[in-house]
C-alpha positions in Angstrom: 89.0 130.7 104.5 91.1 128.6 106.8 90.6 124.8 107.6 88.5 125.8 110.4 85.8 127.2 107.9 85.5 123.9 105.9 84.5 120.9 108.5 85.2 117.6 107.2 82.3 115.8 106.2 84.0 112.2 106.3 83.2 110.2 109.5 86.1 108.0 109.0 89.8 108.7 108.6 91.2 108.0 105.0 94.3 106.0 104.2 96.5 106.8 101.2 97.1 102.9 100.2 97.7 101.9 97.0 96.8 98.1 97.1 95.9 95.8 94.4 92.4 95.1 94.0 90.0 92.8 92.0 86.6 94.5 91.4 83.4 92.6 89.9 80.8 94.6 88.3 77.4 93.1 87.9 79.0 89.7 89.0 80.3 89.6 85.3 82.9 91.8 84.4 86.2 91.6 86.3 88.7 94.3 86.6 92.3 94.4 88.1 93.1 97.7 89.5 95.0 99.6 92.6 93.2 101.6 95.2 94.2 105.0 95.9 92.8 105.2 99.4 90.7 102.9 101.8 88.9 103.9 105.1 86.8 101.6 107.1 83.7 102.5 105.2 85.0 103.4 101.5 87.0 102.9 99.0 88.4 105.1 95.8 90.2 103.5 92.8 90.4 103.9 89.2 88.5 101.6 86.2 89.1 102.0 82.8 85.1 102.5 82.1 82.5 104.3 83.7 80.0 102.5 86.4 76.8 103.8 87.4 76.2 105.8 90.8 74.4 103.2 92.9 75.6 100.2 91.2 77.1 97.4 93.5 80.3 96.1 93.3 82.5 93.3 94.7 85.9 94.1 95.6 88.7 91.9 96.8 91.9 93.4 98.6 94.6 92.1 99.9 96.5 94.1 103.2 100.1 93.2 103.1 102.1 92.3 106.1 103.6 95.5 106.6 100.1 97.2 107.2 98.5 94.2 109.2 101.6 93.6 111.3 101.0 90.0 110.8 100.4 87.7 107.6 98.7 89.1 104.7 94.7 89.5 104.7 92.5 89.1 101.8 89.1 90.9 102.3 86.0 90.8 100.1 83.3 93.6 100.3 80.3 94.6 98.7 80.2 98.3 97.9 78.0 100.8 96.5 79.3 103.7 94.2 78.5 106.8 95.5 80.8 109.0 93.3 82.3 108.7 89.6 84.6 111.2 88.2 84.9 111.4 84.7 88.5 111.4 83.2 90.1 114.3 81.5 91.4 113.2 79.0 89.5 109.8 78.3 91.4 107.3 80.3 90.9 106.1 83.9 87.7 106.8 85.9 87.7 107.6 89.4 85.3 105.5 91.4 84.3 106.3 95.1 82.2 103.5 96.8 80.8 103.0 100.2 81.4 99.8 101.7 78.1 98.1 102.9 79.5 94.6 104.1 83.0 92.5 104.3 84.5 89.4 104.7 87.8 88.2 105.6 89.2 85.2 103.3 91.7 82.9 103.7 95.0 83.5 102.2 95.7 80.1 100.8 92.7 77.9 100.4 92.9 74.6 102.6 91.7 71.9 100.5 90.5 69.9 103.6 88.5 73.1 104.5 87.2 73.3 101.0 86.0 69.6 100.9 84.3 70.3 104.3 82.2 73.4 102.9 81.3 71.4 99.5 
């Protein structure tokens, strides 16, 4: 079977990007990890414990200047776990998540801006 026989099911191109990420599960547990790949609609990373498919996560990434071609850009998004890859041997658990919504964050909080928001 050649590549023509198995059509690509993804609608968006994935980019292999190892970016530091903060993953928040259940709005309480927070984990530092690194992405393996990112697309406009999804992300794949590893955690040290499994997460239930369908769970909602909050993920914060920083895209460095060599990717944005400008300043670093921090993005926080809400994602839903669509696949969990159990580890062999028991170590890191692969998590694939669908990005549902996202927001751009200020790289360096401006005290005046924070004062206006509060």
